[in-house]
C-alpha positions in Angstrom: 157.0 -263.9 28.7 159.5 -261.4 27.4 160.1 -259.1 30.3 162.2 -261.4 32.4 165.3 -261.3 30.2 165.2 -265.0 29.2 165.7 -266.2 25.7 162.6 -266.5 23.6 161.5 -267.1 20.0 159.0 -264.6 18.6 157.3 -266.0 15.5 154.6 -264.7 13.2 156.4 -261.3 13.2 157.4 -261.4 9.5 156.0 -262.8 6.3 159.0 -265.0 5.9 158.3 -266.5 9.4 161.8 -265.9 10.7 162.0 -266.0 14.4 163.3 -263.1 16.5 165.5 -264.1 19.4 165.9 -261.9 22.4 168.7 -262.7 24.8 169.6 -261.1 28.1 171.9 -258.6 26.4 168.8 -257.1 24.7 166.7 -257.1 27.9 166.3 -253.4 27.8 164.4 -253.7 24.5 161.8 -256.2 25.8 159.3 -253.4 26.2 159.4 -252.7 22.4 158.4 -256.2 21.5 155.6 -256.2 24.1 154.3 -253.0 22.6 154.7 -254.3 19.1 151.4 -256.2 19.5 149.8 -252.9 20.6 151.1 -251.2 17.4 149.6 -253.8 15.2 146.2 -253.5 17.0 146.4 -249.7 16.8 147.0 -249.6 13.1 144.4 -252.3 12.5 141.7 -250.3 14.4 142.3 -247.2 12.3 140.1 -248.4 9.5 139.5 -252.1 10.2 142.2 -253.0 7.7 144.9 -255.6 8.2 148.4 -254.5 9.1 151.2 -257.0 8.2 154.9 -256.9 8.3 156.5 -256.2 5.0 158.7 -258.8 3.3 162.0 -258.9 5.0 160.8 -256.4 7.6 159.2 -257.0 11.0 161.2 -256.3 14.2 164.8 -255.3 13.9 166.9 -255.4 17.0 170.1 -253.5 17.3 172.5 -252.5 20.1 171.2 -249.0 20.1 167.6 -249.1 19.0 164.7 -251.1 18.0 162.6 -250.3 14.9 159.5 -251.7 13.3 158.2 -251.7 9.7 154.6 -252.5 8.9 152.5 -252.4 5.7 148.9 -251.2 5.7 147.3 -253.6 3.2 144.6 -251.2 2.2 146.9 -248.6 0.9 150.2 -250.6 0.8 151.8 -247.8 2.7 154.9 -248.9 4.6 155.3 -247.5 8.1 158.4 -247.1 10.3 157.7 -247.3 14.0 159.7 -245.7 16.7 159.2 -244.6 20.3 159.8 -240.9 21.2 158.5 -238.2 23.5 156.3 -235.1 23.0 156.3 -232.1 25.4 154.3 -228.9 25.6 153.5 -226.0 28.0 155.6 -223.4 29.8 159.2 -223.5 28.6 160.9 -220.5 30.2 163.7 -222.5 31.8 164.3 -224.9 29.0 162.1 -227.7 30.3 160.7 -228.5 26.8 164.1 -229.4 25.5 163.7 -227.8 22.2 166.6 -225.4 22.6 164.3 -222.4 23.3 162.5 -220.9 26.3 159.1 -219.9 25.0 155.7 -221.3 25.7 154.5 -224.1 23.4 150.8 -224.7 23.1 150.9 -227.9 21.0 153.1 -231.1 21.2 156.7 -230.9 20.1 159.6 -233.3 20.3 162.7 -232.4 22.5 166.1 -232.4 20.7 167.3 -235.8 21.7 170.3 -237.4 20.0 169.5 -239.4 16.9 168.4 -243.1 17.1 167.2 -242.7 20.7 164.2 -244.9 21.6 162.3 -243.4 24.5 160.8 -245.7 27.2 159.7 -243.1 29.8 159.4 -239.3 30.3 158.9 -237.6 33.7 158.1 -233.9 34.4 159.4 -232.2 37.5 159.6 -228.7 38.9 160.7 -226.8 35.8 162.6 -229.7 34.5 162.1 -233.0 32.5 163.8 -236.4 32.4 163.8 -238.8 29.4 164.7 -242.4 29.8 165.7 -244.5 26.8 165.3 -248.2 26.2 169.0 -248.9 26.5 169.1 -247.4 30.0 170.4 -243.9 29.3 168.9 -240.9 31.1 168.7 -237.3 29.7 167.5 -234.2 31.6 166.8 -230.6 30.7 165.3 -227.4 32.1 166.1 -225.7 35.4 169.4 -226.7 37.0 169.1 -224.9 40.3 170.2 -226.9 43.3 171.5 -229.6 40.9 168.1 -231.1 40.1 169.3 -232.0 36.6 172.1 -234.2 37.9 174.6 -232.7 35.4 177.2 -231.9 37.9 176.4 -228.2 38.1 173.4 -225.8 38.5 173.3 -224.5 34.9 170.0 -224.5 33.1 169.8 -226.8 30.0 167.6 -226.0 27.0 168.4 -229.3 25.3 168.7 -232.8 26.7 172.0 -233.6 28.5 172.9 -237.2 29.3 173.5 -238.0 33.0 176.4 -240.2 33.9 176.1 -242.9 36.6 178.8 -244.8 38.5 180.2 -247.9 36.9 178.1 -247.2 33.7 174.9 -248.3 35.5 171.8 -248.6 33.3 168.6 -246.9 34.4 165.3 -248.7 34.5 163.0 -246.1 36.2 163.1 -242.4 36.9 161.0 -240.0 39.0 161.1 -236.2 39.2 160.0 -234.1 42.2 159.9 -230.4 42.6 163.5 -230.0 43.7 165.0 -233.4 43.4 164.9 -236.6 41.3 165.7 -240.3 41.7 166.5 -243.2 39.4 166.4 -247.0 39.8 169.0 -249.1 37.9 168.5 -252.4 36.2 170.2 -254.0 39.3 167.4 -252.3 41.4 169.8 -249.9 43.1 168.8 -246.3 43.8 170.4 -243.0 42.8 169.2 -239.6 44.1 170.2 -236.0 43.3 169.0 -232.4 43.7 168.2 -230.2 46.7 168.4 -231.9 50.1 167.5 -228.9 52.2 167.3 -229.7 55.9 164.6 -232.3 55.5 166.8 -235.2 54.2 164.8 -235.7 51.0 167.8 -237.3 49.4 168.2 -239.7 52.3 171.7 -238.5 53.0 172.5 -236.8 56.4 175.6 -235.0 55.4 174.9 -233.2 52.1 173.0 -229.9 51.4 172.5 -230.7 47.7 173.8 -233.0 45.1 174.5 -231.9 41.5 175.3 -235.4 40.5 173.6 -238.7 41.2 174.5 -240.2 44.6 173.9 -243.9 45.3 171.5 -244.4 48.3 171.7 -247.8 50.0 169.2 -249.4 52.3 167.3 -252.5 53.2 165.4 -252.1 49.9 168.6 -252.6 47.9 168.2 -255.1 44.9 164.4 -255.3 45.3 163.1 -251.8 44.4 159.8 -252.0 42.5 159.2 -248.3 42.1 160.1 -244.7 43.2 158.1 -241.5 43.4 159.5 -238.0 44.2 157.1 -235.3 45.6 157.8 -231.9 47.1 160.6 -232.4 49.6 159.7 -236.1 50.2 160.2 -239.4 48.5 158.2 -242.7 48.4 159.6 -246.1 47.5 158.2 -249.6 47.3 159.7 -253.0 46.9 159.1 -256.2 45.1 158.0 -257.9 48.3 155.4 -255.2 49.1 157.2 -252.9 51.6 156.7 -249.1 51.5 159.3 -246.6 52.5 159.3 -242.8 52.8 161.7 -240.0 53.8 162.2 -236.3 53.7 159.9 -233.5 55.0 157.1 -234.8 57.2 154.9 -231.8 57.1 151.1 -232.5 56.9 151.9 -236.2 57.6 153.0 -236.9 54.0 155.4 -239.6 55.1 152.7 -241.7 56.7 154.5 -242.5 59.9 151.8 -241.2 62.3 153.4 -237.8 62.9 154.7 -234.8 61.1 158.4 -235.4 61.8 161.1 -235.4 59.1 162.9 -238.6 58.2 166.4 -238.0 56.9 166.9 -241.6 56.0 164.6 -244.1 54.2 162.2 -245.5 56.8 159.7 -248.3 56.3 156.0 -247.3 56.7 155.1 -249.6 59.6 151.3 -249.3 59.0 151.5 -251.6 56.0 153.9 -254.1 57.5 152.0 -254.3 60.8 148.7 -254.9 59.0 150.0 -257.4 56.5 149.3 -255.0 53.6 151.4 -255.5 50.4 152.2 -252.2 48.6 151.7 -252.4 44.9 152.0 -248.8 43.8 152.8 -245.4 45.4 152.6 -241.8 44.3 153.9 -238.6 45.9 152.3 -235.2 45.2 153.1 -231.8 46.6 151.4 -232.2 50.0 149.8 -235.6 50.0 150.6 -239.2 48.9 148.8 -242.4 48.2 149.2 -246.1 48.0 147.6 -248.9 46.1 147.7 -252.3 47.8 148.1 -255.7 46.2 144.3 -256.2 46.4 143.5 -252.9 44.8 142.6 -250.9 47.9 143.7 -247.3 48.2 145.4 -245.7 51.3 145.9 -241.9 51.5 147.9 -239.6 53.8 149.0 -235.9 53.9 147.0 -232.7 53.5 143.3 -233.1 52.9 142.2 -229.6 51.8 139.1 -229.7 49.7 138.9 -233.5 49.9 142.2 -234.3 48.1 142.4 -237.6 50.0 138.9 -238.7 49.0 138.0 -239.7 52.6 134.5 -238.2 52.5 132.8 -235.6 54.7 134.5 -236.9 57.9 138.0 -236.4 56.6 140.3 -234.2 58.7 142.5 -231.4 57.3 145.6 -233.7 57.5 146.2 -237.4 57.9 149.6 -238.5 59.1 149.0 -242.3 59.0 147.7 -244.2 55.9 143.9 -244.3 55.8 141.8 -246.5 53.5 139.5 -244.8 51.0 136.3 -246.8 51.9 134.4 -245.8 48.9 136.9 -247.5 46.6 137.3 -250.8 48.4 135.3 -252.6 45.7 136.8 -250.9 42.7 140.1 -252.7 42.2 142.3 -249.6 41.7 145.4 -249.9 39.4 147.2 -246.6 40.1 146.6 -243.1 41.4 148.2 -239.7 40.8 148.5 -236.9 43.4 148.6 -233.3 42.3 151.9 -231.4 42.4 150.6 -227.8 43.1 151.1 -226.0 46.4 147.4 -225.3 46.5 144.2 -226.8 45.2 145.1 -230.4 45.9 143.4 -233.2 43.9 143.8 -236.9 43.1 143.1 -239.1 40.1 142.3 -242.8 40.5 142.6 -245.4 37.6 140.8 -248.7 37.8 141.9 -251.9 36.1 138.8 -251.7 33.9 139.9 -248.3 32.6 137.5 -246.1 34.5 138.8 -242.9 36.1 137.7 -241.2 39.3 138.7 -237.9 40.8 138.4 -236.0 44.0 139.7 -232.8 45.7 139.7 -229.2 44.6 137.8 -228.6 41.4 139.7 -225.4 40.6 139.7 -224.6 36.9 137.8 -227.8 36.2 140.8 -230.0 36.8 138.6 -232.9 38.2 137.1 -233.3 34.7 133.6 -233.5 36.1 132.1 -230.7 34.1 132.3 -227.9 36.7 134.7 -226.3 39.2 133.1 -227.8 42.4 135.2 -229.7 44.8 134.6 -233.4 45.7 135.5 -234.9 49.1 134.9 -238.4 47.8 136.1 -239.9 44.5 133.6 -239.4 41.6 133.7 -241.0 38.2 134.7 -239.0 35.1 132.2 -240.3 32.5 133.5 -242.7 29.9 132.1 -240.5 27.2 134.6 -237.8 28.1 137.3 -240.3 26.9 135.4 -241.2 23.7 134.4 -244.5 25.6 138.0 -245.6 25.3 139.7 -247.5 28.2 142.1 -245.3 30.1 145.5 -246.9 30.8 147.4 -244.1 32.5 146.7 -240.9 34.4 148.7 -237.9 35.7 147.7 -235.0 37.9 149.5 -231.7 37.4 149.0 -228.7 39.7 145.9 -227.1 38.1 145.4 -229.5 35.2 145.1 -233.3 34.6 145.8 -235.8 31.8 145.1 -239.3 30.7 146.1 -241.8 28.0 143.7 -244.3 26.5 144.3 -247.8 25.1 143.7 -246.4 21.7 146.8 -244.2 22.2 144.9 -240.9 22.6 145.9 -238.2 25.0 143.2 -236.3 26.9 143.8 -233.2 29.1 141.6 -230.9 31.2 141.7 -228.1 33.7 143.6 -224.8 33.4 144.9 -224.2 29.9 147.1 -221.2 30.4 150.8 -221.4 29.5 150.0 -224.1 27.0 149.8 -226.9 29.6 146.8 -228.6 28.0 148.3 -228.9 24.5 145.3 -227.3 22.7 146.1 -224.6 20.1 143.0 -222.6 21.1 144.7 -221.8 24.3 146.9 -219.2 22.6 146.1 -215.7 23.7 144.0 -216.8 26.6 146.5 -216.7 29.4 144.1 -216.9 32.3 140.7 -217.6 30.9 141.1 -220.8 28.8 140.2 -224.0 30.5 138.4 -227.3 29.9 136.1 -228.7 32.6 136.0 -232.1 30.9 138.7 -234.2 29.2 139.6 -232.9 25.8 141.5 -234.8 23.1 144.9 -233.5 22.2 144.5 -233.5 18.5 147.9 -232.4 17.4 149.5 -235.8 18.1 149.6 -237.3 14.7 146.9 -240.0 13.8 149.7 -242.5 13.3 151.1 -241.9 16.8 150.0 -243.9 19.8 150.6 -242.5 23.3 151.5 -245.0 26.0 152.5 -242.9 29.0 151.8 -239.3 30.3 153.4 -237.1 32.9 152.4 -233.6 34.2 154.2 -231.0 36.3 152.6 -227.8 37.3 153.5 -225.9 34.1 154.2 -228.6 31.4 153.1 -232.0 30.2 154.9 -234.8 28.4 154.0 -238.1 26.8 155.7 -241.2 25.3 154.4 -242.1 21.9 154.9 -245.0 19.5 155.3 -243.0 16.3 154.3 -244.3 12.9 155.7 -242.6 9.8 155.1 -243.3 6.2 158.3 -244.7 4.5 158.9 -243.6 0.9 
């Protein structure tokens, strides 16, 4: 185990058989070593050749970054491995972080400071957040209502680092339409952005926050995850409790009514029924929960079957309702669309299969047509080159997935470059893909591990392999 911060010895990582010791002060870099095995597997699969660390190389741990060096024994090419982010799509407000405001149809890297190792990237409403392995957070894009957390409302075309009280290090981040939230390594919560009158930030007294504000509650020191939607927020804890707050329209908070909650409030349905929350996701007008036993519960607006409840599903559901058709599927995660209209949901199973339901507008369900589905239906494995999917993300009118082979697949509406396919240029409204399509411009030595979609843009975290001269 290397994710718990305890001291370990990592052997067989270099030809000299030197051990690599990780202490608690390098806890933020544990993800790199866990992924190191995936890098080796990825490079080996490329042509069935062996991939070995070079003499004197292997894993190098420093205070600011972690790097890897491997040698492909068929070509004796030495590779340097790093983690970075790619972004693409509509960039008018600077949300691509490349210093410009144009639309980009193929993946590019934002202008992050040198030696930054990326652990996560999240797309929000015209803005993006990038989290590094040493707990630093950078944002860029639209600054209106303080959603960037920079202390003002100015747009930023390049990444700007966000400062937190007491130098707190960040472990998780989530971006909504108007607001964002971050969880520290101490499992404390910060929020910022537009509070409106709905209390989406969980604070009674503020209209908006241009800098991160600490939000305390009974969830303190036990936060497992956070998800920001449109004017509402979902949070779950290590002991399986689910919380929600903000705008209650359409029943998106799951409290059995449509009332707003200006403070974090536990969703009593799960506690009363002994259901442990494992994962939550907030979309634009609906949300979902995966329980400890892999069951799915949905709530919010159900237009065109976005909740996957079948033909008997009502227009809105204000209390969590189980998706009966998925009770035997062992779901790992789900993703709710972030568009105001045409709601849909993606479901990822532990075995790597992907199901979709809701509005089929522009082919965003990936089922080969534009028909809506009121119950989840499987996207055929062939659409993902028979690769196991490890992560999914639903945008507004498009969708995306990452496979265990590190490939990125996108489908749905391709206007404004949101799919990452070069053939989308010049087809502002007509270009689309009704089935998942490989994003080929991510280099063959790069391996994607995470994906995030907003309405207009997409971003992915990649393990990047480059030839060393």
